[in-house]
C-alpha positions as CSV (number, residue, x, y, z in Angstrom):
1,M,78.7,5.5,-28.4
2,D,77.3,8.6,-30.0
3,E,78.4,12.1,-28.9
4,H,75.1,12.9,-27.1
5,W,75.4,9.9,-24.8
6,K,79.2,10.4,-24.4
7,R,78.5,14.0,-23.3
8,R,76.0,12.9,-20.7
9,L,78.4,10.4,-19.2
10,D,81.1,13.0,-19.1
11,E,78.8,15.4,-17.3
12,V,77.9,12.8,-14.7
13,R,81.5,12.0,-14.1
14,A,82.5,15.6,-13.8
15,G,79.7,16.2,-11.3
16,L,80.9,13.4,-9.1
17,V,84.4,14.8,-9.1
18,R,83.3,18.4,-8.6
19,E,80.9,17.6,-5.7
20,G,83.2,15.1,-4.0
21,D,80.2,13.5,-2.3
22,P,81.4,10.4,-0.4
23,V,77.9,8.9,-0.3
24,A,77.7,9.2,-4.1
25,W,81.1,7.6,-4.6
26,V,80.1,4.7,-2.3
27,T,76.8,4.3,-4.2
28,E,78.7,4.2,-7.5
29,T,81.2,1.7,-6.2
30,D,78.3,-0.5,-5.0
31,A,76.7,-0.2,-8.4
32,A,79.9,-1.1,-10.2
33,E,80.4,-4.2,-8.0
34,A,76.8,-5.3,-8.8
35,V,77.5,-5.2,-12.5
36,V,80.4,-7.6,-12.0
37,R,78.4,-10.0,-9.8
38,Y,75.2,-9.7,-11.8
39,P,76.2,-9.0,-15.4
40,R,73.1,-10.1,-17.2
41,L,69.7,-8.5,-17.4
42,A,66.5,-10.5,-16.9
43,V,63.4,-9.1,-18.5
44,R,60.0,-9.5,-16.9
45,G,58.0,-7.6,-19.4
46,S,55.7,-4.6,-19.7
47,L,54.1,-2.6,-16.9
48,F,51.6,0.3,-17.1
49,G,50.7,3.3,-15.1
50,V,49.5,6.9,-15.4
51,V,51.5,10.1,-15.8
52,A,50.4,13.7,-16.1
53,R,51.6,17.0,-17.4
54,D,50.3,20.4,-16.4
55,A,49.3,22.9,-19.1
56,E,52.3,25.3,-18.4
57,E,54.9,25.2,-21.1
58,G,57.9,23.1,-20.0
59,S,56.0,21.2,-17.3
60,P,57.5,17.8,-16.7
61,W,55.6,14.5,-16.9
62,R,55.1,13.1,-13.4
63,V,53.8,9.8,-12.2
64,V,50.3,10.0,-10.7
65,L,49.5,6.3,-10.5
66,P,52.4,3.8,-10.1
67,V,53.8,2.1,-13.1
68,Q,53.2,-1.5,-12.0
69,S,49.9,-2.6,-13.6
70,G,50.0,-5.7,-15.8
71,M,47.6,-4.4,-18.5
72,P,46.8,-1.0,-19.9
73,Q,43.2,-1.4,-18.9
74,E,44.2,-1.9,-15.2
75,A,45.9,1.5,-15.4
76,R,42.8,3.0,-17.1
77,D,40.6,1.6,-14.4
78,S,42.9,3.1,-11.7
79,L,42.6,6.5,-13.4
80,H,38.8,6.0,-13.7
81,S,38.6,5.5,-9.9
82,K,40.9,8.4,-9.2
83,F,38.6,10.8,-11.0
84,F,35.5,9.3,-9.4
85,F,36.7,9.7,-5.8
86,W,38.2,13.1,-6.6
87,A,34.7,14.2,-7.7
88,K,33.1,12.5,-4.7
89,D,35.4,13.4,-1.8
90,D,37.8,16.2,-2.8
91,T,35.9,19.0,-4.4
92,D,32.8,21.1,-3.7
93,D,33.0,22.9,-7.0
94,R,30.2,21.8,-9.3
95,K,32.1,22.8,-12.5
96,V,35.2,20.8,-11.4
97,R,33.0,17.8,-10.5
98,R,31.2,18.0,-13.8
99,E,34.5,17.8,-15.7
100,L,35.7,14.9,-13.6
101,L,32.5,13.0,-14.1
102,A,32.7,13.6,-17.9
103,A,36.1,11.9,-17.8
104,V,34.7,9.0,-15.7
105,H,31.9,8.7,-18.4
106,V,34.6,8.4,-21.1
107,L,36.6,5.8,-19.2
108,E,33.6,3.7,-18.6
109,R,33.1,3.3,-22.3
110,K,36.3,3.6,-24.2
111,P,39.9,2.3,-23.8
112,V,41.4,5.8,-24.1
113,D,45.1,6.3,-23.4
114,E,45.1,10.1,-23.0
115,L,42.7,12.6,-21.5
116,V,42.8,16.3,-20.8
117,V,41.0,17.0,-17.5
118,L,41.0,20.4,-15.8
119,G,43.9,21.5,-18.0
120,T,46.1,18.6,-17.1
121,T,47.0,15.9,-19.7
122,Y,46.8,12.4,-18.3
123,R,48.4,9.6,-20.3
124,I,48.5,5.8,-19.8
125,V,52.2,5.0,-19.9
126,R,54.1,1.8,-20.8
127,G,57.3,0.7,-19.0
128,D,59.6,-2.3,-18.9
129,E,60.9,-4.1,-15.9
130,V,64.4,-5.6,-15.7
131,A,66.5,-7.1,-13.0
132,R,70.2,-8.0,-12.9
133,M,71.1,-11.6,-12.8
134,G,74.2,-13.6,-11.9
135,D,75.1,-17.2,-11.4
136,D,73.2,-17.4,-8.2
137,G,70.0,-15.8,-9.6
138,L,68.5,-12.3,-9.4
139,E,70.3,-9.4,-7.7
140,P,69.2,-8.8,-4.1
141,P,69.1,-5.3,-2.6
142,R,72.4,-3.4,-2.4
143,P,74.0,-2.2,0.8
144,T,73.4,1.4,-0.3
145,D,69.7,0.9,-1.1
146,P,67.5,3.0,1.2
147,E,66.3,1.4,4.4
148,P,64.0,2.9,7.2
149,V,65.7,4.0,10.4
150,F,63.1,2.1,12.4
151,R,61.9,-1.3,11.0
152,V,58.3,-2.1,11.6
153,W,57.3,-5.6,10.8
154,E,53.7,-5.6,11.8
155,R,51.2,-4.9,9.0
156,Q,49.5,-1.5,9.5
157,T,46.6,0.0,7.7
158,G,47.4,2.8,5.3
159,D,51.2,2.8,5.9
160,R,52.2,1.3,2.7
161,G,54.5,3.6,0.7
162,C,53.9,4.4,-2.9
163,L,56.5,3.1,-5.3
164,D,56.5,6.2,-7.5
165,T,55.5,9.0,-5.1
166,G,56.7,12.3,-6.6
167,A,58.5,10.6,-9.5
168,V,59.2,12.9,-12.4
169,L,59.9,11.3,-15.8
170,D,62.9,13.2,-17.3
171,P,65.1,11.4,-19.8
172,E,67.8,14.1,-19.3
173,K,68.1,13.5,-15.6
174,A,71.1,11.5,-14.6
175,R,71.1,9.5,-11.4
176,G,74.7,8.5,-11.4
177,L,77.5,7.2,-13.6
178,M,76.5,3.5,-13.5
179,A,72.8,4.4,-13.8
180,E,73.6,6.5,-16.9
181,A,75.6,3.6,-18.3
182,L,72.6,1.3,-17.8
183,R,70.4,3.8,-19.6
184,I,72.8,3.8,-22.5
185,G,72.8,0.0,-22.6
186,L,69.0,0.0,-22.6
187,R,68.5,2.4,-25.5
188,E,68.7,-0.4,-28.1
189,F,66.7,-2.8,-25.9
190,H,63.9,-4.7,-27.6
191,Y,62.3,-8.2,-27.3
192,V,64.0,-10.9,-29.3
193,G,63.1,-14.2,-27.5
194,K,60.8,-16.6,-29.3
195,R,58.5,-16.6,-26.3
196,Y,57.4,-13.2,-27.5
197,P,54.8,-13.3,-30.3
198,A,56.0,-11.8,-33.7
199,A,53.8,-8.7,-33.3
200,V,55.2,-8.0,-29.8
201,R,58.8,-8.2,-31.2
202,A,57.9,-6.0,-34.1
203,D,56.4,-3.3,-31.9
204,S,59.4,-3.5,-29.6
205,R,61.8,-3.0,-32.5
206,K,59.8,-0.1,-33.8
207,A,59.8,1.6,-30.3
208,V,63.6,1.9,-30.4
209,T,63.1,4.3,-33.3
210,T,59.9,6.1,-32.4
211,H,60.8,6.5,-28.7
212,P,64.6,6.4,-28.6
213,D,65.2,8.1,-25.3
214,I,64.8,6.5,-21.8
215,A,63.7,7.7,-18.4
216,M,64.3,5.6,-15.4
217,L,61.7,5.2,-12.7
218,P,62.6,4.7,-9.0
219,V,64.1,1.3,-8.2
220,G,61.6,-1.2,-6.8
221,F,62.0,-4.3,-4.6
222,G,59.9,-7.4,-4.9
223,V,59.6,-11.0,-3.8
224,V,60.4,-13.8,-6.3
225,E,60.2,-17.5,-5.9
226,R,62.6,-19.9,-7.7
227,S,61.1,-22.6,-9.9
228,G,63.9,-24.5,-11.4
229,D,66.0,-21.9,-13.4
230,V,63.1,-19.4,-13.4
231,W,62.3,-16.8,-10.8
232,Q,58.5,-16.1,-10.5
233,P,57.3,-12.7,-9.1
234,Q,55.1,-12.9,-6.0
235,G,53.1,-9.7,-5.7
236,S,53.9,-6.1,-6.6
237,L,57.0,-4.0,-6.1
238,S,57.7,-2.0,-2.9
239,P,59.7,1.2,-2.6
240,T,62.3,-0.2,-0.1
241,P,63.9,-3.6,0.6
242,H,62.4,-3.6,4.1
243,E,58.9,-3.1,2.8
244,A,59.3,-6.1,0.5
245,R,60.7,-8.1,3.4
246,R,57.7,-7.1,5.5
247,G,55.4,-8.3,2.8
248,L,57.1,-11.6,2.6
249,Y,57.0,-12.0,6.4
250,T,53.2,-11.3,6.4
251,C,52.7,-13.9,3.7
252,L,54.8,-16.5,5.5
253,T,53.3,-16.0,9.0
254,D,49.6,-15.3,8.1
255,L,48.3,-14.5,4.7
256,W,49.2,-17.6,2.7
257,G,48.0,-20.0,5.4
258,R,44.6,-18.4,5.3
259,L,44.5,-17.9,1.6
260,Y,45.4,-21.5,0.7
261,E,43.7,-23.1,3.7
262,W,46.8,-24.9,4.9
263,D,46.5,-27.4,7.8
264,D,48.0,-26.5,11.2
265,A,51.3,-28.3,10.6
266,Q,52.0,-26.4,7.3
267,R,51.0,-23.1,8.8
268,E,53.4,-23.7,11.7
269,R,56.3,-24.5,9.4
270,Y,55.8,-21.3,7.4
271,R,55.3,-19.3,10.5
272,R,58.6,-20.5,12.0
273,A,60.4,-19.7,8.7
274,G,58.8,-16.2,8.8
275,E,59.9,-15.5,12.3
276,L,63.5,-16.7,11.6
277,F,63.5,-14.4,8.5
278,R,62.3,-11.5,10.7
279,A,64.9,-12.2,13.4
280,S,67.7,-11.8,10.9
281,Q,66.5,-8.2,10.1
282,R,68.1,-7.8,6.7
283,A,68.0,-11.3,5.2
284,D,67.1,-11.5,1.5
285,E,66.3,-15.2,1.2
286,V,64.2,-17.8,3.0
287,R,63.6,-21.5,2.3
288,V,60.7,-23.5,3.6
289,D,59.1,-26.8,2.4
290,G,61.5,-27.0,-0.5
291,R,60.6,-23.5,-1.7
292,E,63.1,-20.7,-2.1
293,F,62.1,-17.0,-1.9
294,R,64.3,-14.0,-2.5
295,I,64.0,-10.2,-2.2
296,C,65.2,-8.8,-5.5
297,R,66.1,-5.4,-6.9
298,V,64.2,-4.2,-10.0
299,E,64.9,-1.4,-12.5
300,R,62.1,0.1,-14.6
301,M,62.3,2.2,-17.7
302,V,59.9,4.2,-19.8
303,R,60.7,5.1,-23.4
304,F,60.4,8.7,-24.6
305,G,59.8,10.2,-28.0
306,P,59.2,13.7,-29.3
307,D,55.7,13.7,-27.8
308,G,56.7,12.4,-24.4
309,P,56.5,9.0,-22.7
310,E,55.4,5.9,-24.7
311,G,51.9,4.7,-24.3
312,P,50.5,1.2,-24.9
313,R,51.6,-0.6,-28.1
314,P,49.1,-2.2,-30.5
315,S,50.4,-5.7,-29.4
316,D,49.8,-5.0,-25.7
317,I,46.9,-7.2,-24.7
318,D,43.9,-6.4,-22.4
319,E,42.1,-9.3,-20.9
320,Y,38.9,-7.2,-20.5
321,G,37.6,-3.8,-21.6
322,P,36.2,-0.7,-20.0
323,T,33.2,-1.1,-17.7
324,K,31.1,0.9,-15.3
325,M,32.9,0.6,-11.9
326,H,31.1,3.1,-9.7
327,P,27.5,4.3,-9.1
328,R,26.1,7.3,-10.8
329,M,26.9,10.7,-9.3
330,D,25.4,14.1,-10.2
331,E,27.3,17.4,-10.3
332,D,26.1,18.2,-6.8
333,G,28.0,15.1,-5.5
334,T,24.9,13.0,-4.8
335,V,25.7,9.3,-5.3
336,Y,22.8,7.0,-6.5
337,H,22.6,3.3,-5.6
338,G,20.4,0.5,-6.7
339,E,17.7,1.4,-9.2
340,D,18.4,5.1,-8.8
341,A,21.9,4.5,-10.1
342,E,20.6,3.9,-13.6
343,E,21.0,6.9,-15.9
């Protein structure tokens, strides 16, 4: 271990002793036990999102669109829409709208990974997703992971929390002794499995040198399904274990039945399984019709270099390119549809 990383661990340890925070000590104990029970790391692969940094010197990089898209272009499209609706709904300033629409125009035509808009730098950022694994599969939520005081199971419009709300990407920020140890362990992480193409492995090895530091994103929670020895993700990550459970409950009792057009008997089996899952309140597994689902805990990392967080690599693949997603808007905020939408 080099002196830089040893110093960081010593600082975290000293902080725990100095503050004497019982909650922090319980969290650290919980994390240490998890390492023993789930000693291996399972890699899902790359994720993409959008980060931004203000013009002021020393401003940090902050997440503005969650790092959970499967392709760089998905993140670009999300930024495209963010600028469009900002121009449409959130400003009456013609100059501001003009600059936002200029950014929309660029994103409609080019797969750009960085834009400066209204003095703020926006960057498409690349992350990696890993989960701990033991003999019984992927790690479920820990007892010290955050849970809401009041658990709401019914699906409600607009109440879904954002995974990365307010997250600041800072490779110097330590979240705890075990979290810092994980970050040290991940600094040499790169893809080695034969399932990764040679170009992907080469880019991954190069990133260890070009982006040697690591910032950790907030922990996420997701639903996975066992298929033999493999766990397949079902949907996106949630900010709390309960929200992931609520998502699984909704799928079991309603969504999947309608989506896959199951017959009444199959709908009822899944509905009963969902209600039993809900009744247990904090269960992390459910089995139905020979299928096994689990709520799992997921860590995400972003590599950092001298110029900030890592963007997409040459080997990261987009299944489609930029496209015009929204109707034309002028600098007065008028939106044109149909034939009038043509420029």
